[in-house]
C-alpha positions as CSV (number, residue, x, y, z in Angstrom):
1,M,1.5,-48.1,125.7
2,V,3.5,-45.9,123.2
3,R,3.5,-46.9,119.5
4,I,6.5,-46.0,117.3
5,N,5.9,-45.7,113.5
6,L,9.0,-47.3,111.9
7,L,7.7,-47.0,108.2
8,P,10.0,-44.8,105.9
9,H,7.4,-42.1,105.5
10,R,10.0,-39.5,104.7
11,E,11.4,-41.6,101.9
12,Q,7.9,-42.3,100.6
13,R,7.1,-38.6,100.6
14,R,10.4,-37.9,98.7
15,Q,9.5,-40.5,96.1
16,S,6.0,-39.1,95.8
17,R,7.4,-35.6,95.1
18,Q,9.8,-37.0,92.6
19,R,7.0,-38.8,90.8
20,Q,5.0,-35.6,90.8
21,F,8.0,-33.7,89.4
22,V,8.6,-36.3,86.7
23,S,5.0,-36.3,85.7
24,L,4.9,-32.5,85.7
25,A,8.1,-32.4,83.6
26,I,6.7,-35.0,81.2
27,G,3.5,-33.0,80.9
28,L,5.4,-29.8,80.3
29,A,7.6,-31.5,77.7
30,I,4.5,-32.9,75.9
31,L,2.8,-29.5,76.1
32,G,6.0,-27.8,74.7
33,L,6.2,-30.3,71.9
34,A,2.5,-29.7,71.1
35,V,3.1,-26.0,71.0
36,V,6.1,-26.3,68.8
37,G,4.3,-28.7,66.5
38,L,1.3,-26.3,66.3
39,G,3.6,-23.4,65.7
40,H,5.4,-25.3,63.0
41,V,2.1,-26.2,61.3
42,I,0.9,-22.6,61.5
43,I,4.2,-21.3,60.1
44,A,4.2,-23.9,57.4
45,A,0.6,-23.0,56.4
46,R,1.5,-19.3,56.3
47,I,4.6,-20.1,54.2
48,D,2.5,-22.0,51.8
49,N,0.0,-19.2,51.7
50,Q,2.7,-16.6,51.1
51,N,4.3,-18.8,48.4
52,S,0.9,-19.1,46.7
53,R,0.5,-15.3,46.9
54,N,4.1,-14.8,45.5
55,T,3.3,-17.2,42.6
56,L,0.1,-15.3,41.9
57,L,2.0,-12.0,42.1
58,K,4.6,-13.2,39.7
59,T,2.0,-14.4,37.3
60,E,0.2,-11.0,37.4
61,I,3.5,-9.1,37.1
62,A,4.3,-11.2,34.0
63,K,0.9,-10.3,32.5
64,L,1.5,-6.6,33.3
65,D,4.9,-6.8,31.7
66,E,3.4,-8.1,28.6
67,Q,0.7,-5.4,28.6
68,I,3.4,-2.8,29.1
69,K,5.4,-4.1,26.2
70,E,2.2,-4.0,24.1
71,I,1.5,-0.4,25.3
72,D,5.1,0.6,24.4
73,R,4.7,-1.0,21.0
74,L,1.4,0.8,20.4
75,R,3.0,4.1,21.6
76,D,5.9,3.6,19.1
77,Q,3.4,2.9,16.3
78,T,1.4,6.0,17.4
79,Q,4.6,8.2,17.3
80,A,5.5,6.8,13.9
81,L,2.0,7.5,12.6
82,L,2.1,11.0,14.0
83,A,5.5,11.6,12.5
84,R,4.2,10.4,9.1
85,K,1.1,12.6,9.5
86,Q,3.2,15.6,10.3
87,V,5.3,15.0,7.2
88,V,2.2,14.6,5.1
89,E,0.6,17.8,6.5
90,T,3.9,19.7,6.0
91,L,4.0,18.5,2.4
92,Q,0.4,19.4,1.9
93,A,1.0,22.9,3.4
94,N,4.0,23.5,1.2
95,R,3.1,21.6,-1.9
96,A,2.7,24.8,-3.9
97,E,5.9,26.3,-2.5
98,A,7.9,26.0,-5.8
99,V,5.0,27.6,-7.7
100,H,4.8,30.5,-5.3
101,L,8.6,30.9,-5.3
102,L,8.8,31.1,-9.1
103,D,5.7,33.3,-9.3
104,Q,7.1,35.8,-6.8
105,L,10.5,35.8,-8.4
106,V,8.9,36.8,-11.7
107,R,6.7,39.4,-9.9
108,Q,9.4,41.0,-7.7
109,L,12.3,41.2,-10.2
110,P,12.8,44.8,-11.3
111,D,13.8,45.8,-14.9
112,G,17.4,45.4,-15.8
113,L,18.0,42.4,-13.5
114,Y,18.4,38.8,-14.7
115,L,18.8,35.6,-12.8
116,K,21.4,33.0,-13.7
117,S,20.6,30.3,-11.1
118,V,18.1,29.6,-8.3
119,K,19.0,27.1,-5.6
120,Q,16.7,26.1,-2.8
121,T,17.8,24.2,0.4
122,G,14.9,23.8,2.8
123,A,13.4,27.2,3.3
124,R,16.6,29.0,2.1
125,V,16.8,30.2,-1.5
126,T,20.0,31.4,-3.1
127,L,19.8,33.6,-6.2
128,V,22.7,34.3,-8.5
129,G,22.2,36.8,-11.3
130,Y,23.2,40.0,-13.1
131,A,22.1,43.6,-12.6
132,Q,22.8,46.7,-14.5
133,S,23.4,48.5,-11.2
134,S,23.5,47.9,-7.5
135,A,20.4,50.0,-7.1
136,R,18.3,47.4,-8.9
137,V,19.6,44.8,-6.4
138,S,18.4,47.0,-3.6
139,T,15.0,47.3,-5.3
140,L,14.8,43.5,-5.5
141,M,15.6,43.2,-1.8
142,R,12.8,45.8,-0.9
143,N,10.4,43.9,-3.2
144,I,11.3,40.6,-1.4
145,E,10.6,42.2,2.0
146,N,7.1,43.3,0.8
147,S,6.4,39.9,-0.7
148,P,3.7,37.7,1.0
149,W,5.8,34.5,0.2
150,L,9.4,35.7,0.5
151,T,11.3,37.3,3.4
152,A,14.7,38.0,4.9
153,P,16.7,39.0,1.9
154,E,20.5,39.0,2.5
155,L,23.1,40.2,0.0
156,V,25.9,37.7,0.1
157,E,28.1,39.1,-2.7
158,I,28.1,41.7,-5.5
159,K,30.9,42.3,-7.9
160,S,31.5,43.9,-11.2
161,V,32.1,41.5,-14.2
162,A,32.2,41.7,-18.0
163,L,29.3,40.1,-19.8
164,D,29.0,40.2,-23.6
165,R,31.5,43.1,-23.6
166,Q,29.3,45.0,-21.1
167,K,30.1,45.8,-17.5
168,V,27.4,44.5,-15.2
169,N,27.1,43.6,-11.5
170,E,27.0,39.9,-10.6
171,F,25.3,39.3,-7.3
172,T,24.5,36.5,-4.9
173,L,21.4,37.0,-2.8
174,A,19.9,34.7,-0.1
175,L,16.3,34.8,1.1
176,Q,13.8,32.7,3.0
177,V,10.6,31.2,1.9
178,K,7.6,31.8,4.2
179,R,6.2,28.4,5.1
180,A,2.8,27.9,6.5
181,A,2.5,25.9,9.7
182,P,0.9,22.4,9.2
183,P,-2.9,23.0,9.3
184,A,-5.2,21.4,11.8
185,G,-7.6,20.2,9.2
186,A,-7.3,20.6,5.4
187,A,-4.3,22.2,3.8
188,P,-4.6,25.9,2.8
189,A,-5.5,26.8,-0.7
190,A,-2.8,27.0,-3.2
191,G,-3.4,30.7,-3.8
192,S,-3.6,31.8,-0.1
193,P,-0.7,33.4,1.6
194,P,1.1,31.5,4.4
195,A,0.1,34.0,7.1
196,K,-2.9,36.1,7.7
197,A,-2.8,39.7,8.5
198,P,-3.8,40.6,12.1
199,P,-7.3,42.0,12.7
200,G,-7.6,45.6,11.7
201,K,-4.7,45.5,9.2
202,A,-4.8,44.6,5.6
203,A,-2.6,41.9,4.3
204,P,0.2,43.2,1.9
205,A,-0.8,42.7,-1.7
206,P,1.8,41.2,-4.1
207,A,3.6,43.7,-6.2
208,P,2.4,44.0,-9.8
209,P,4.2,42.1,-12.5
210,K,7.4,43.7,-13.7
211,G,9.3,43.3,-16.9
212,G,12.2,41.3,-15.3
213,K,13.3,38.0,-16.8
214,A,14.3,34.8,-14.9
C-alpha cells in the first residue's frame, strides 16, 4: 500500500530558513552594535588621553614661555650691565685724556705760536691760534704726528690778520686724540701711552718741552 505525505514540508523548510536568516541577521546586528560600541569606547578613551596630553603640553608650554620671558629679561639685564661696564672701562681708559692732551699741547707747541682756543668733541680736537709764520704751523703738525697721544693733524684754515698792530697768521687746526682700547683688566696707568710699540721697535719718545705758550 502506497503512503502519500501530505504535510507542508516545503513550507516548513522555508519557514526554518527564514528563522535561521532572522537569527543570523539579529546576531550580526548585535555583533555590529557591539563592535561599534567597542570602537566608540576605544576612540573616546583615546580622545580623553589625547586631551589630557594636550592639557599637559599646554601647561608645560606656558611654563616654558615664562622661562623664556625670564631668560629674555636676564639677557636684557646682562646687556645693560655689559654696556655700563663698557662705558666704565672706556672712562677708566680715557680718564687722563684731558691731562695728556694739555701736556702734549704744551710739549709740541713750537716757539712763536700761541693758542687762542682748544675745543674737543669726542676724539677730535680743534685748535685756533696765532703763529708768526706758516712754517711754525707746519712744525706743530709734524710734532703732532710724532706725539704718542696725538695724531692726524689737519690744517683747516690759515689766514693773515692784524693783532696788536702786528701781522700774524691765524690758523685753525684739527687733530685726533689717540684713545686706548678698553682694557681687559685694570685700566692702563695714567702715564703710559695708549699704544705699545711692536716688538723690535722702540716707542716714539715725546718731544722735549718747548717754549710755546697755550
